[in-house]
N, C-alpha and C positions, 0 to 999 in steps of 0.2 A: 766740448768741442763743437763749433758751429758746423752745420751741414753745408754742402755746396749751394743748396737752394737758399739757405740763410745768408751766405756770403753774397750771392747775387742780389737778394732783397736788400742787404745792407749797403750795396753799391748804389741803391736808389735809381734803378733804370728809368723810372718815369721822369727823372730830371735830365736825361741825356738829350732830349730835344733842345735844351738850352745850350748844349755844346755843338750840336749839328747845325742848327738854324743859322748862326752867324757865319759859319764857313760856307754854307750854301749861298747866302746873300753876298758875301765878299767875293766868292767865285763868280757869281752872276755879274757883279760889277766888273770883274776882270775880263769876262767874256765881252761885255758891252764896250770895253776899252781896247778890244782886240789883243788882250794879253794873257789869255788862258794858258795855264801850265799845269798839266795833270799831276806830275810827281809832286810839285809844290802844294797843290790843292789837297792831295791825299795825305801828305805829311802834316799839313795844317789840321786836317781832320783828326789824325791820330793824336796830335798834341792836345787838341780841344777835348776829345773824349777822355784821354788819360787824365788830364787835369780835373775834369768834372768828377770822375771816379775817385781821384785822389782827395779832392776837397770833401767829398761825401764821407769817405772813411776818416779823414782828419777831423771832421766835425763830430762824427760818431765817437771818436776817441776823446776829443777835448770835452764835449758835452757830457759824455759818460763819466769822465774823471771828475767833473764838477758836480755831478749828480742831477743835472737838469733834464736828463732823459729817463729818469726813474719812472715817471708816470705820464706817458704820452700816447696820444691817438695818432696813428699814421704809420709810415714805413718802418721796417724792422730796424731797431737799434741794437747793434751787436753787443756793445759794452753795457748799455743800460738794462738790457734784458738778461745779461749774464751768459749769453750764448757764446761769447768769445771774450778773452781777456784783453785788457787795454794794450798789452804788449803785442798781441796778435793783430789787433786792428791797426795799431801804429805801423807795424811791419807792412801790412797791406797798403796803407797810405803811402809809405815810402817807396814801395815797389811801383805803384802807379805814378808817383812823381818821377821815379827813375825812367819809366817808359816815356813820359812826356819830355824829360830832359834829353834823352837820346834822340828822339824824333826831332826835337827842337834844334839840337846841334846839327843834325843832317840838313834841316831847313835853313839854318844860318849859313851853312857851307854853300848851299845853292843860291842864296840871295844876299844876305848881309850879316856880318858878324855882330852888328848892333842888336840883332835879335837875341843874342845871349843875355844882354842886359835887360831887355824887355821880358824875356822868359824868367829871369831871376826875380824880377818885380812881381810877375804873375804868381810864381810859386810862393813868394813871401805873402802876397795878399791872400792866396788860398789858405795858407796855414794860419794866419793871424785873424781870419774871420771869427773863429771861436777859440783859437789856440794862443799860447803866449800869455804874458802878464797883462796885456791891455787889448783883449779881443774887441775889434771894432763892431762885430755883430751884436755885442752886448751893450753898445752905445748908440743905437739907432742910426748907424752909418752903413748897414749892410746894403740897403737899396742903392745908395750912392756908388759904392764900390762895384756892385753887380752891374749897374748901368755902364759904368766906365769900362770894365773889363770884358763884359759880354756884348757891349755895343761897339763903341769906337775902337777899342784895342783889338777885339776879335775880328770884326768886319773889315776895318781898314787894314789891319795886319794881314789878313788873308789876301786882300787885294794887292797889298804891297809886295808880298813874297812872289806874286805872279807877274806883276807889271813893273815893279821897281819904282812905283810912284805912290803918292798919297792924295788921290783925286778927291775933289769936292763931292762927286757923286757917291763915293763910298762913305764919306762922313755923313751925308744926308740920309742914306738908307740904313746906316747903323742906328739911327735914332729909334725908328719903330720897333726894330727887333730887340734893341736894348730895353725899351719900355715894356715889351711883352714878357721878357725874362724877369724884369723887376716884378711884374704882376705875379709870376710864379712864386717868388719869395714872399710877396705881400699876402697872398692867400695861404701860404704855408704858415706864416707867422700869425695870421688871423686865427687859424685853427689852434695854434699853440698859445694864444694870447693869455688865457687864464693861468696856465702852467708856468709860462715864462715870467709873468708878473709875480707869481708866488715865490719863485726862486731868485728874483732880482735881476732877471735878464731883460734889459731895457731895449727891446726891439722897437722899430718905428710903430708897429701895431700897439705895443704897450703904451708908447708915448702919445699916440693920437687917440686911442680908445677905439671901441668896437665900431661905432657908427661911422666915424671919419675914415677908418681904415677901409670899410666896405665901399665908401664913396670914392676913395683914392684908387682902389682896385679897378672900378669901372672907368674912372677918369683916365687911367693909363691906356685902356683900350681905345677910348675916344681919341686921345691925342695921337696914339700910334697910327691909327688908320687915317687921321687927318693929315699927318705928314706924308703917308703913302699917296694920298690924293694930290697933294701939292707937287710931289716929285713926278707924278703921272701927268702933270700939265705939259712938261717938256718931253716926257717919255711915255706915251700912252699905253704901251704894252705893260708898264708897271701896274696899271689899274686892274689887271687880272688878279692882283693880290686881294682886292676887295671881295673876291669870291670866298675868302676865308671868314668874312664877317659873321655869317650865320653861326659859325662854330663858337663865337663869343657869347651868343645868347644864353645857352644853358648854364655855363658857369656864372655869368653875370646875374642871371635870375636867382640862382641859388644863393649867391652872396648877398644880393639886395634884399632877399626875402628872409634874411636872418639865419641861414643854414649854419649848423654847428657840427662839430665832430666828424662823423662818417660822411655827412653831406659835403663837407668841405674837402674831404679826400677826393670825392668825385669832381669837385670844382678844380682841384689841383690837377687832376688827370686831364680835365677838359682844357685847362689853360696850357698844359704841355702840348696837347694835340693842336690847339690853336696856334701856338708858337711854331710848331713843326710845319703845319700847313702854310703859315705865313712865310716861313723861310723858303719852302719849296716854291711857292707861287711868286714871291718877290724875286728870288734868284732866277727863276725862269723868265719872268717879265723883263728883268734887266738884260738877260742874255739875248732875248728876242729883240730888245730895243737897240742892240748893237748891230 
């Protein structure tokens, strides 16, 4: 039986900035557009965090069942390590999905019932990343889906539930935060490249190879902050987001210098910190620009 500490580790708390940052940015855009709504923002945050925990447990369950987590360096794998049974981890995933669903229904009641359909698609995408007969995470499509759901869907959705609109500003600022969250996945898959290739899991890292994956990772940083600079032309306060750039240096250096295994765990943590800092600063810059 897994201990409480193992369950917390299995939820992969270092990935939670990927859930928090888009909500901060979407809320900042809502403030800039004079549409801030605290209850809606808090519900959006609960949905995002619960979905992130749910997908982490769901991935643990699906990868553990397939045997792809048997020999990994990185966060706690509950099924792969034998600390918990597949049924227990599946139950944890379903409970987290349930929390996201209840909060999502409350959010839909406050804004638009169309969000029920959006939420259903998000849950389906979360499950089929590594679950189901055709998991897209095994077909080098993970980065595409992560960008879509953590970028435009999460950021623009957060703005929509507060303002009732789908403004161009929210679409624009969804790009840098989406790219940084993709970078979290890229460095995670870089760390697991050899193991994934050995078991036939075709991630983008496996498809591109080691060197191209490392260059792609750094390229995501460059494009993300370039977009921030462009948005800052019309909204100068947004440029405070560039204060987060120094946080990109340590993980980028580790990746470009060929870091492996434990070193890439540090790069993963650094990318999460960069994403969170960017979300805080970009959200604040947007709010101040209004």
